[in-house]
Every structure is written in C-alpha cells, then in structure tokens.
C-alpha positions as CSV (number, residue, x, y, z in Angstrom):
1,X,96.8,99.7,32.2
2,X,93.4,101.2,33.3
3,X,90.6,99.8,30.8
4,X,89.4,102.8,28.7
5,X,86.0,101.5,28.0
6,X,85.8,101.2,32.1
7,X,86.1,104.5,32.8
8,X,83.7,105.9,29.6
9,X,81.0,103.8,31.5
10,X,82.3,105.5,34.9
11,X,81.7,108.8,33.6
12,X,79.0,110.5,33.4
13,X,79.9,112.7,30.2
14,X,80.0,109.9,28.2
15,X,76.9,108.8,26.3
16,X,77.8,105.1,27.0
17,X,77.2,106.0,30.9
18,X,74.7,103.3,31.8
19,X,72.3,106.1,34.1
20,X,71.4,107.4,30.6
21,X,69.7,104.3,29.2
22,X,67.9,104.2,32.8
23,X,67.8,108.1,32.3
24,X,66.3,106.9,28.6
25,X,64.1,104.6,30.0
26,X,62.6,106.8,32.8
27,X,61.4,109.2,30.0
28,X,59.1,106.9,28.0
29,X,57.9,106.0,31.2
30,X,56.9,109.6,32.6
31,X,56.2,110.1,28.8
32,X,52.8,107.9,29.2
33,X,52.4,108.4,33.4
34,X,49.5,109.8,35.1
35,X,51.2,113.2,35.0
36,X,51.0,114.3,30.9
37,X,47.4,112.0,30.8
38,X,45.3,112.8,33.4
39,X,45.4,116.4,33.9
40,X,46.3,117.3,29.7
41,X,43.6,115.2,28.5
42,X,40.8,116.1,31.5
43,X,39.6,119.1,29.9
44,X,39.1,117.5,26.7
45,X,36.5,115.4,28.1
46,X,34.3,117.9,30.4
47,X,31.9,118.7,27.5
48,X,31.3,115.1,26.2
49,X,30.7,114.3,29.9
50,X,28.1,117.1,30.1
51,X,26.5,116.1,27.3
52,X,26.2,112.3,27.8
53,X,25.3,112.8,31.2
54,X,23.9,116.0,32.1
55,X,27.2,116.2,35.1
56,X,28.1,120.1,36.3
57,X,31.6,121.2,35.9
58,X,32.0,121.8,39.2
59,X,31.5,117.8,40.2
60,X,33.1,117.1,37.2
61,X,36.3,118.3,38.8
62,X,35.2,117.4,41.7
63,X,36.9,114.1,40.6
64,X,40.3,115.6,40.1
65,X,40.0,116.8,43.0
66,X,39.7,113.0,44.6
67,X,42.6,111.7,43.1
68,X,44.9,114.7,43.7
69,X,43.7,114.2,47.9
70,X,44.0,111.1,47.5
71,X,48.1,111.6,45.9
72,X,48.5,113.9,49.2
73,X,47.8,110.7,51.3
74,X,49.9,108.4,49.6
75,X,52.6,109.3,48.3
76,X,54.7,109.8,51.7
77,X,54.2,105.8,51.7
78,X,54.8,105.5,48.7
79,X,57.5,107.3,48.9
80,X,59.5,105.2,51.9
81,X,58.2,101.8,49.8
82,X,60.8,103.7,46.9
83,X,63.2,104.1,49.7
84,X,63.1,100.6,50.7
85,X,63.0,98.4,47.7
86,X,64.0,98.5,43.8
87,X,62.0,100.9,41.8
88,X,60.3,98.4,39.1
89,X,58.7,96.8,42.6
90,X,56.7,99.8,43.0
91,X,56.7,101.2,39.6
92,X,55.7,98.2,37.2
93,X,52.5,97.1,39.8
94,X,51.7,101.1,39.1
95,X,51.6,101.4,35.5
96,X,49.2,98.0,35.0
97,X,46.6,99.4,37.6
98,X,46.5,103.1,35.9
99,X,46.5,101.7,32.4
100,X,43.4,99.2,33.5
101,X,41.8,102.2,35.3
102,X,41.6,104.6,33.1
103,X,40.4,102.1,30.0
104,X,37.2,101.5,32.4
105,X,36.5,105.0,32.0
106,X,35.1,103.7,28.1
107,X,32.0,102.1,30.2
108,X,30.5,104.9,32.5
109,X,26.9,104.6,32.7
110,X,25.2,108.1,34.7
111,X,26.3,107.3,38.4
112,X,29.0,109.7,39.0
113,X,30.0,107.8,42.2
114,X,31.7,104.9,40.2
115,X,33.5,107.9,38.2
116,X,35.0,109.5,41.4
117,X,35.5,106.1,42.5
118,X,38.0,105.6,39.3
119,X,39.4,108.7,39.9
120,X,40.3,107.8,43.3
121,X,41.7,104.4,42.1
122,X,44.1,107.2,39.9
123,X,45.2,108.7,42.5
124,X,46.2,105.3,44.4
125,X,48.8,104.6,41.9
126,X,49.4,107.8,39.8
127,X,53.3,108.8,41.5
128,X,54.3,105.0,41.6
129,X,53.9,106.0,37.6
130,X,55.0,108.9,37.3
131,X,58.6,111.5,38.0
132,X,57.8,110.8,41.6
133,X,58.7,107.4,41.2
134,X,61.5,107.7,38.9
135,X,63.4,110.5,40.8
136,X,65.1,109.3,43.1
137,X,66.7,106.4,40.9
138,X,68.0,109.0,38.7
139,X,69.9,110.5,41.7
140,X,71.4,107.2,42.7
141,X,73.5,107.1,38.9
142,X,74.2,111.1,39.0
143,X,76.4,113.9,40.5
144,X,77.6,116.0,38.2
145,X,75.0,115.9,35.3
146,X,72.4,115.1,38.2
147,X,70.2,118.5,36.8
148,X,70.3,117.3,33.2
149,X,69.2,113.6,34.3
150,X,65.9,115.5,36.5
151,X,65.4,117.2,33.3
152,X,65.7,114.6,30.7
153,X,63.5,112.6,32.9
154,X,60.6,115.5,33.3
155,X,60.9,116.4,29.8
156,X,59.1,113.0,29.0
157,X,56.0,115.2,30.4
158,X,56.0,117.5,28.5
159,X,56.1,115.3,25.0
160,X,53.4,113.1,26.3
161,X,51.1,116.3,26.7
162,X,52.0,117.2,23.2
163,X,51.3,114.2,21.5
164,X,48.3,112.8,23.6
165,X,46.1,116.1,24.0
166,X,45.9,116.6,19.8
167,X,45.6,112.9,19.6
168,X,42.4,112.2,22.3
169,X,40.9,115.3,20.7
170,X,40.8,113.4,17.5
171,X,39.6,110.2,19.1
172,X,36.8,112.5,20.5
173,X,36.1,113.9,17.3
174,X,35.6,110.9,15.4
175,X,35.6,107.7,17.6
176,X,33.2,108.9,20.9
177,X,35.4,110.0,24.0
178,X,34.5,106.2,25.4
179,X,37.0,105.3,22.2
180,X,39.2,108.4,24.0
181,X,39.6,106.2,27.5
182,X,40.3,103.0,25.5
183,X,43.3,104.7,23.6
184,X,44.1,106.3,26.6
185,X,44.9,103.1,28.8
186,X,46.5,101.5,25.8
187,X,48.9,104.6,26.1
188,X,49.2,104.2,29.5
189,X,51.1,100.6,28.8
190,X,53.9,102.0,26.7
191,X,56.7,102.7,29.3
192,X,56.3,98.8,31.1
193,X,58.3,96.9,28.7
194,X,61.4,99.7,29.6
195,X,60.7,100.0,32.7
196,X,61.5,96.7,33.1
197,X,63.9,95.7,31.4
198,X,66.3,98.7,32.4
199,X,65.2,101.1,35.7
200,X,67.2,100.1,38.9
201,X,69.0,102.3,41.0
202,X,72.6,102.2,41.1
203,X,74.1,98.7,42.6
204,X,77.3,100.1,44.1
205,X,77.8,103.0,46.3
206,X,79.1,106.1,44.7
207,X,82.2,106.5,47.1
208,X,84.7,104.5,49.3
209,X,83.3,103.9,51.8
210,X,86.6,105.3,53.6
211,X,85.5,108.3,52.7
212,X,81.8,108.6,53.1
213,X,80.1,111.4,54.5
214,X,76.9,111.4,56.1
215,X,73.6,110.7,53.3
216,X,71.4,113.3,54.7
217,X,69.3,114.9,57.2
218,X,66.6,113.0,59.0
219,X,63.0,113.5,58.2
220,X,62.6,114.8,61.5
221,X,65.1,117.4,60.8
222,X,63.8,118.1,57.9
223,X,61.2,118.9,58.7
224,X,62.2,121.2,61.0
225,X,63.7,123.3,58.9
226,X,61.9,126.3,57.3
227,X,63.7,125.7,53.8
228,X,61.3,122.4,54.1
229,X,58.1,124.5,54.4
230,X,58.5,127.3,52.1
231,X,59.0,124.3,49.4
232,X,56.1,123.1,50.2
233,X,54.0,127.1,50.4
234,X,55.6,127.3,46.7
235,X,54.2,123.9,45.5
236,X,51.3,124.3,47.2
237,X,50.7,128.0,45.5
238,X,52.1,127.0,42.3
239,X,50.0,123.3,41.9
240,X,47.1,125.9,43.0
241,X,47.1,127.9,39.9
242,X,48.1,125.5,37.3
243,X,46.2,122.8,37.6
244,X,43.1,125.7,38.1
245,X,44.2,126.8,34.6
246,X,45.3,123.4,32.8
247,X,42.4,121.5,33.8
248,X,40.2,123.6,32.6
249,X,42.1,125.3,29.8
250,X,40.5,123.5,26.8
251,X,37.1,124.5,27.8
252,X,38.1,127.9,29.0
253,X,39.2,128.9,25.2
254,X,36.5,127.6,23.7
255,X,34.6,129.4,25.8
256,X,36.4,132.5,24.7
257,X,35.3,131.2,21.0
258,X,38.3,129.4,19.8
259,X,38.3,126.1,18.6
260,X,38.1,122.7,20.2
261,X,41.4,122.2,17.9
262,X,43.0,125.0,18.7
263,X,42.4,124.4,22.8
264,X,43.9,121.4,22.1
265,X,47.1,122.8,20.6
266,X,47.2,125.0,23.1
267,X,47.8,122.1,25.3
268,X,50.0,120.7,23.6
269,X,52.2,124.4,23.0
270,X,52.0,124.2,26.6
271,X,53.4,120.8,27.0
272,X,56.4,121.7,24.3
273,X,57.5,125.0,25.7
274,X,57.3,122.7,28.6
275,X,60.5,120.7,26.9
276,X,62.5,124.1,26.2
277,X,62.1,124.7,29.6
278,X,63.0,121.8,31.5
279,X,66.0,121.3,29.2
280,X,67.6,124.9,29.9
281,X,66.5,124.5,33.6
282,X,68.4,121.4,33.9
283,X,71.4,122.8,32.1
284,X,71.4,125.9,34.3
285,X,70.4,124.5,37.5
286,X,74.2,122.0,37.7
287,X,75.7,125.6,37.1
288,X,73.5,128.8,38.8
289,X,71.5,129.4,41.7
290,X,68.9,127.2,41.6
291,X,66.9,129.5,44.3
292,X,67.2,132.4,41.5
293,X,66.1,130.0,38.8
294,X,62.8,129.0,40.2
295,X,61.8,132.4,41.5
296,X,62.6,133.8,37.9
297,X,60.3,130.6,36.1
298,X,57.4,131.2,38.5
299,X,57.4,135.0,37.2
300,X,57.3,133.5,33.6
301,X,54.6,131.3,34.6
302,X,52.5,133.9,36.3
303,X,52.7,136.1,32.8
304,X,51.4,133.3,31.0
305,X,48.9,132.7,33.3
306,X,47.6,136.4,32.7
307,X,47.9,136.5,28.9
308,X,45.5,132.9,29.0
309,X,42.9,135.3,30.6
310,X,42.7,137.7,28.0
311,X,43.1,135.2,25.3
312,X,40.7,136.0,22.3
313,X,42.3,134.9,19.5
314,X,44.6,131.5,18.3
315,X,47.8,133.8,18.6
316,X,47.8,134.9,22.3
317,X,46.5,131.3,23.7
318,X,49.5,130.1,22.4
319,X,51.4,132.5,23.1
320,X,49.8,132.5,27.6
321,X,50.3,129.0,26.8
322,X,53.9,128.6,25.8
323,X,54.9,131.0,28.9
324,X,52.7,128.5,31.1
325,X,54.6,125.7,29.5
326,X,58.1,127.5,30.2
327,X,57.0,128.2,33.7
328,X,55.2,125.6,36.1
329,X,56.5,123.0,33.7
330,X,60.0,123.9,34.6
331,X,59.4,124.5,38.1
332,X,58.7,121.0,39.0
333,X,62.2,120.1,37.6
334,X,63.6,122.4,40.3
335,X,61.7,121.1,43.4
336,X,63.4,117.8,43.4
337,X,66.8,119.1,42.9
338,X,66.3,121.5,45.7
339,X,65.0,118.7,48.1
340,X,68.6,116.6,47.3
341,X,70.5,119.8,47.3
342,X,69.2,121.3,50.6
343,X,68.1,117.6,52.6
344,X,70.2,115.0,51.2
345,X,69.3,111.7,49.6
346,X,68.8,109.0,52.9
347,X,65.1,109.6,53.0
348,X,64.5,111.8,49.9
349,X,61.5,110.1,48.3
350,X,59.7,110.4,52.1
351,X,60.2,114.1,51.5
352,X,59.5,114.2,47.5
353,X,56.7,112.2,49.0
354,X,56.0,115.1,51.3
355,X,56.2,117.5,48.9
356,X,53.6,116.0,46.7
357,X,50.9,115.9,49.0
358,X,51.6,119.5,49.3
359,X,51.2,119.6,45.2
360,X,48.1,117.5,45.5
361,X,46.5,120.1,48.2
362,X,47.0,123.2,45.8
363,X,45.9,120.9,42.7
364,X,42.6,119.4,44.3
365,X,41.8,122.8,45.3
366,X,42.8,124.9,42.2
367,X,40.0,122.9,39.6
368,X,37.1,122.7,41.9
369,X,37.7,126.6,42.5
370,X,37.3,127.7,39.2
371,X,34.9,125.4,39.1
372,X,33.0,126.2,41.5
373,X,33.3,130.0,40.0
374,X,32.0,128.9,36.3
375,X,29.1,127.2,38.2
376,X,28.5,130.6,39.7
377,X,28.3,132.9,36.7
378,X,28.0,130.1,34.1
379,X,31.4,131.2,31.8
380,X,34.7,132.1,32.7
381,X,35.4,134.8,33.6
382,X,39.1,136.8,32.8
383,X,39.3,137.6,36.3
384,X,39.2,133.9,37.3
385,X,42.6,133.5,35.9
386,X,43.5,136.6,37.4
387,X,43.1,135.5,40.5
388,X,45.4,132.0,39.2
389,X,47.8,134.8,38.1
390,X,48.1,136.4,41.2
391,X,48.4,133.0,43.0
392,X,51.7,131.8,40.7
393,X,53.1,135.5,41.8
394,X,52.4,134.4,44.9
395,X,54.8,131.6,44.9
396,X,57.2,133.5,43.0
397,X,57.6,135.9,46.2
398,X,57.8,133.2,48.3
399,X,60.5,131.3,47.0
400,X,62.7,135.2,47.9
401,X,62.8,133.4,51.1
402,X,64.8,130.5,49.9
403,X,68.3,132.0,49.0
404,X,68.8,133.3,52.5
405,X,67.5,129.7,54.0
406,X,70.4,127.7,52.2
407,X,73.5,128.6,54.2
408,X,71.7,128.7,56.9
409,X,70.5,124.8,56.3
410,X,73.2,123.9,55.1
411,X,74.9,125.4,58.2
412,X,73.3,123.2,60.8
413,X,72.9,120.0,59.2
414,X,76.3,120.0,58.7
415,X,76.2,118.2,55.4
416,X,78.1,117.8,52.1
417,X,75.4,117.4,49.6
418,X,77.9,117.0,46.2
419,X,79.0,113.7,47.6
420,X,76.5,111.7,49.6
421,X,77.4,108.2,50.6
422,X,73.7,106.2,49.5
423,X,74.3,102.2,49.2
424,X,71.7,100.6,46.4
425,X,70.5,97.6,45.7
C-alpha cells in the first residue's frame, strides 16, 4: 500500500511539498536583495548627497547607470554559473559582497568616483542576490504551479519595497544618510541563513528517463527566434520607463509639492500594489494566455506613469504608484515564465541573463535620461514623465507580437515545454 505521506510531499498542491519551503527561503532572499533595496531607496539619497557634496542630479543618476551596465555585462556569465553549479555557490558570496558594498557607502567622502566604484561592485553581484538567481531553482521544483511559485518569489521584492523605503527615510531624517546606508547593509544579510539552509535545485529528474523529452532549445536556436528578441525589446522599453521613474520618484513628488514622507509612502504603495499584482498574475498565467496578460499589465503601467506625471496631491501620487506597481511590478513575473514557456529550461539562466542585459540597457539609460532633463530644465516637468508613459505604452504594443509568435516557435523547435526533462544537482 503506498505511503500517503510520500504522495503528499511529491504533490505540488500540498503545503508539505519541499518546493514551497525553498520558495519561502527564496522569498526572504529576494525581499532583501538588490531589487528592492537599490532602486527603491536610491531617490531618497539624492537630496542628502547633493546637500553633503554638491553632486548634480545627472552625476548621481550616472551611478545607477554604472550598476545597470555592469548587470548587463555580467548577467549572461552569471546565468552560465547558475546553469552549471548549485545555486548557493553563487548566491551566498553575492549576498555578502552586496551587504559590505552597501555598508561602505556610509563612509563616502567628496570623491564621486568612489561612489561610482561602489555601484560598479553592486552591479557585479546584483543578480546573484535577486530573483534572477532564485528563479531557475523554482523551475526545477514546479511544473503545474510554476507561475504561482515564481510570483511568490518575486513578491519578496514587493514586500521589501514596502518596508525598506520608509525605514530608510526615517533613518535619514533622524540619524542621517550615513546611518541609513549602514542599515541597508545589515538588511541585505537577512536572507543569508535561509538561503544557506534551504535553497537548492531539485535532486532528481521530474520525469522517468524512459519518457524523457528534449529539455529545451539551444542558445543558438533561441537567439535565432523572433520571440526572444521581442521579449528583449519589451524588457528594454519597460525598464527604461520603470527605472527612469522609480529612481527619481521621491524627488519628482517632492518637487511637485509633496512631503518627503508622502514620497516614501508612494514608493511603498507601489511595492504593495506590486504584491497584489504579482499574486494575481502568478495565479492567472498558470491558466490563461501569458502573452495577453503581459500586454494588459504593461498598459496598466503606462496609465500609472501618466497619472504620476500630473500628480499634484498625495492621493493622486498614491493612485499612480499603485497602478505602476500592478503594471511594471507584475511584468517582471511574466518574463521568466515566458522564457521557460518558449525555450524550455536547459539553458534558462543563460537566456534569462541575456534578457537582464536588455533590462540593464533600458534600466541604465532611463534614469540618466530623466536626470539630464532635470539638470537642463532645473525641475521635473510633467512632460518628462509623459515621455516615460509613452515608452511603457510602446512596450505594450510590442508585446502583441508574441501571441502570433508562440505557435511558430513551438512548431520549429518541436519541443514539449510542459514536461521538460532536466536532471538537477
């Protein structure tokens, strides 16, 4: 007679399934990773650093561009490591370096080159701490609940973006910006113990070898696919819009007359809305067309950006931030799902790394673009944010191409992505 407990721990629907414990550990890791800490607190330091050292806005935004460009260069190589080695060998050293680099910002002096160097180091290890590093592990444990598992992991970023910005702003206000950077370095270490104890790839193949099917498309075949480049184009446009806005959002809102506390609250609301959006998207993409869902959430992001362009009150700012969170916060969940959906899992991390290169291109140029416009005009004009809304709408338009591309990709590759055969360490 089969042991019901053994059946339960092999069923993705059961709370005792080991994959859910790993998902919980990944959630905590992502909650205190580069993703919620650096983009969501960056704008809180703009005014204090300008006051302390006289650095211009475009020069400060350049540090974020350095981190983004570094992410662009190293992500494919990081993906190769994640495809080849157990995830902890990559994630744990990345967390330690990330935390030390953040804490070192508390010792800044008037030399902006040191600031740039630190953001270069942050860029080197950024994806080693974030959802990029944890996503492939989740894919090895889940098939039927893959979308939900990915959503729960990325929800960690939303939770972090709710809690970390107001705590950082409180510390800046009462203890100073140097103490705030020390605090962020400590927060970055929170995910270390659970990652060390729990995060691992599934140790056995999902399927019986006798029924094995191809694990996925080769990197060469994937790069020859229109679908891959469409995904990259969507990523560049959405990252340009999102990071151009989020890294300057606190300064934009205070420039429109809102208090620093209200601006920090808007950042938190964006993160909270991202949690709701991600959980909904994670539930829906296991059941409905992920391409159609992606188009809808990108349109929501464009609308949220447009609302923020003309936000003259706390209520409008919070509404715009909520729409932005539901949109661009959830779009990040769809990308890894679509990569596995189109190309399988064999080279997932390498392909994911290449899309992060695309993300870094858009994410690095967006803040510099807005910073340059600010330095030229001397204030944040509403039309600057309208430009970002148009870019987000463009990403939604490009996403329409994916619906017609899926059948072609699957036919040409002759792959069964629902049941990939992948042996894990």
